[in-house]
Residue, then its C-alpha position, 0 to 999 in steps of 0.5 A: x501477515x505483512x504488517x509493514x504493508x498495512x502501515x504503508x497502505x495509509x501513505x500510498x493511498x494518500x499519495x496516489x489520491x492526492x496526485x490524481x486530484x492534482x492531476x484532475x485539477x491541472x487538466x481542468x476537471x473541477x467538481x465532485x466527479x473527478x475527485x470521487x474518481x481519484x479517491x476510488x482509484x487511490x483506494x483501489x491501488x493503495x494496498x497493492x502498491x503498499x504490498x509491492x513497496x513492502x516486499x521491495x524494502x524487505x528484499x533490499x534489507x540484508x538482515x531479512x530472510x524473505x524466503x523463510x517458510x512458515x506454517x499457516x495459522x488461523x490467527x497469526x502469532x503477534x510475536x512472530x517475525x514478519x514474512 
């Protein structure tokens, strides 16, 4: 379970959606259609971007072992280390 990516999802969704709304307004598209389109794209891209950012942060951390293998469980142990 990648708990860091869950938190980063909130930020990436807001940033991507805001940037797309600003881009639509800059290009002269005013209305609900472009705003809803930007929200949909931001919602779709939020988690993959957050996961990528989370993995990049963990790979650059010298004290984090990202190659550690864990056994799969149905309910993850809340006290376990991050993957």
